[in-house]
C-alpha positions as CSV (number, residue, x, y, z in Angstrom):
1,M,-12.9,-12.1,-9.1
2,T,-13.1,-10.9,-12.7
3,S,-10.1,-9.7,-14.7
4,S,-11.4,-6.2,-14.3
5,D,-11.5,-6.6,-10.5
6,F,-8.0,-8.0,-10.6
7,Y,-6.6,-5.0,-12.5
8,S,-8.5,-2.6,-10.2
9,M,-7.0,-4.3,-7.2
10,I,-3.5,-4.0,-8.6
11,R,-4.1,-0.3,-9.4
12,V,-5.4,0.7,-6.0
13,S,-2.7,-1.4,-4.2
14,Q,-0.1,0.9,-5.8
15,S,-1.8,4.2,-5.0
16,P,-3.5,5.1,-1.8
17,W,-5.2,8.0,-3.5
18,D,-6.7,5.7,-6.2
19,F,-7.8,3.5,-3.3
20,F,-9.5,6.4,-1.6
21,R,-11.2,7.7,-4.8
22,E,-12.4,4.3,-6.1
23,C,-13.0,2.2,-3.0
24,V,-13.4,4.3,0.2
25,K,-16.7,5.4,1.5
26,T,-17.2,7.7,4.5
27,Q,-20.2,8.3,6.7
28,D,-21.5,11.8,7.1
29,P,-24.1,12.6,9.8
30,A,-26.1,14.8,7.4
31,R,-25.5,13.0,4.0
32,G,-25.1,9.4,5.1
33,T,-22.7,7.1,3.2
34,A,-20.6,9.1,0.7
35,A,-17.8,8.6,-1.7
36,F,-14.4,9.8,-0.4
37,P,-14.1,13.5,-1.6
38,E,-11.3,14.5,-3.9
39,Y,-10.2,17.6,-2.0
40,P,-6.7,18.8,-2.9
41,Y,-5.7,19.3,0.7
42,L,-6.6,15.6,1.5
43,L,-4.3,14.5,-1.4
44,E,-1.6,16.7,0.2
45,L,-2.2,15.2,3.6
46,M,-2.0,11.7,2.2
47,N,1.2,12.5,0.4
48,S,2.7,14.1,3.5
49,A,1.7,11.1,5.7
50,E,3.4,8.8,3.2
51,T,6.7,10.7,3.1
52,E,7.2,12.3,6.5
53,R,8.2,10.3,9.6
54,F,6.3,12.7,11.9
55,L,3.3,14.8,11.0
56,L,1.4,17.4,13.0
57,V,-1.8,18.5,11.4
58,P,-3.6,21.6,12.6
59,K,-7.2,21.1,11.7
60,S,-10.8,21.9,12.5
61,R,-13.8,19.6,12.5
62,Q,-15.4,18.2,9.4
63,M,-12.3,18.4,7.3
64,L,-12.1,14.6,6.9
65,V,-8.6,14.4,8.3
66,T,-9.5,11.5,10.6
67,W,-11.3,9.6,7.8
68,T,-8.2,10.1,5.5
69,M,-5.8,8.8,8.1
70,V,-8.0,5.8,9.0
71,A,-8.3,5.0,5.3
72,L,-4.6,5.3,4.8
73,F,-4.0,2.9,7.7
74,V,-6.5,0.5,6.2
75,W,-4.7,0.7,2.8
76,R,-1.4,0.1,4.4
77,A,-2.7,-2.9,6.4
78,L,-4.1,-4.4,3.1
79,F,-1.4,-3.5,0.6
80,R,1.8,-2.7,2.4
81,T,4.0,-4.2,5.1
82,P,2.1,-6.6,7.3
83,G,2.2,-5.5,10.9
84,L,0.5,-3.5,13.5
85,Y,-1.2,-0.2,12.8
86,L,-2.1,1.7,15.9
87,F,-4.7,4.3,16.6
88,L,-4.4,6.3,19.8
89,S,-7.2,8.5,21.0
90,R,-8.0,10.6,24.1
91,N,-10.3,8.0,25.7
92,E,-11.8,4.6,25.1
93,R,-15.0,5.9,23.4
94,C,-13.0,7.9,20.9
95,A,-10.6,4.9,20.3
96,E,-13.7,2.7,19.6
97,E,-14.9,5.4,17.1
98,L,-11.7,5.1,15.1
99,M,-12.1,1.3,14.9
100,E,-15.7,1.8,13.8
101,R,-14.5,4.0,10.9
102,A,-11.9,1.4,9.9
103,R,-14.7,-1.3,10.0
104,F,-17.0,0.9,8.0
105,I,-14.3,1.4,5.3
106,L,-13.6,-2.4,5.2
107,N,-17.3,-3.3,5.1
108,H,-17.9,-0.9,2.1
109,L,-15.0,-2.1,0.0
110,P,-15.9,-4.1,-3.1
111,P,-16.6,-7.7,-2.0
112,Y,-13.4,-9.1,-3.7
113,M,-11.3,-6.7,-1.6
114,Q,-12.8,-7.4,1.8
115,P,-10.5,-9.4,4.0
116,K,-11.6,-12.1,6.3
117,L,-11.2,-10.8,9.8
118,T,-9.6,-13.4,12.2
119,T,-10.1,-11.0,15.2
120,N,-12.8,-8.4,15.3
121,S,-13.3,-6.8,18.7
122,R,-13.9,-3.2,19.9
123,E,-10.2,-2.5,20.0
124,E,-8.6,-4.8,17.5
125,M,-9.0,-6.2,14.0
126,A,-6.7,-8.9,12.5
127,L,-6.9,-9.0,8.7
128,G,-6.5,-12.7,8.3
129,K,-4.1,-13.7,5.4
130,Y,-2.9,-10.2,5.0
131,G,-1.0,-10.6,8.3
132,S,-1.9,-7.1,9.5
133,R,-3.6,-5.9,12.7
134,I,-5.3,-2.6,13.4
135,L,-5.4,-1.7,17.1
136,S,-7.1,1.3,18.7
137,L,-6.3,2.3,22.3
138,P,-6.9,5.2,24.6
139,A,-3.8,7.4,24.9
140,T,-2.8,6.5,28.4
141,P,0.9,6.6,29.6
142,N,1.3,2.8,29.4
143,G,-1.4,2.0,26.8
144,P,0.9,1.3,23.7
145,R,3.9,0.3,25.8
146,M,4.2,-3.3,24.8
147,Y,3.5,-2.8,21.1
148,C,6.0,-2.1,18.2
149,P,3.6,-0.6,15.6
150,N,4.4,0.1,11.9
151,A,2.6,3.4,12.2
152,V,0.7,5.4,14.8
153,F,-2.2,7.9,14.4
């Protein structure tokens, strides 16, 4: 890691928005891999998600709300309190899609920022020395019952 990489890592560890702008890539069906867009409503969403205990977001498709929340959970898992970050989705296929987005973000980070995964399955990733796990489950009545997550999306 160069000194420039080190200072970049310090900067993005302090600001999820800087992390999104500088490090996060998304995948668009039409455009392919793309830089995270700097839309003002996504900054507002990120700020609200960081300050509010509960957040209900009315949205339509293609607004990048899901990408934003997955990126925020990846940032938290890398740079905030080690713990469990939980995605809940309507069924198993959708839960796996959320994990694929988290994997995509991690795989497209600068090499010096990519964690070594100690668990990497369809439903769970453990971020090695960071001490965090990201888990994605279908939203069944008993699905998340035995877990005590730091955050849920």
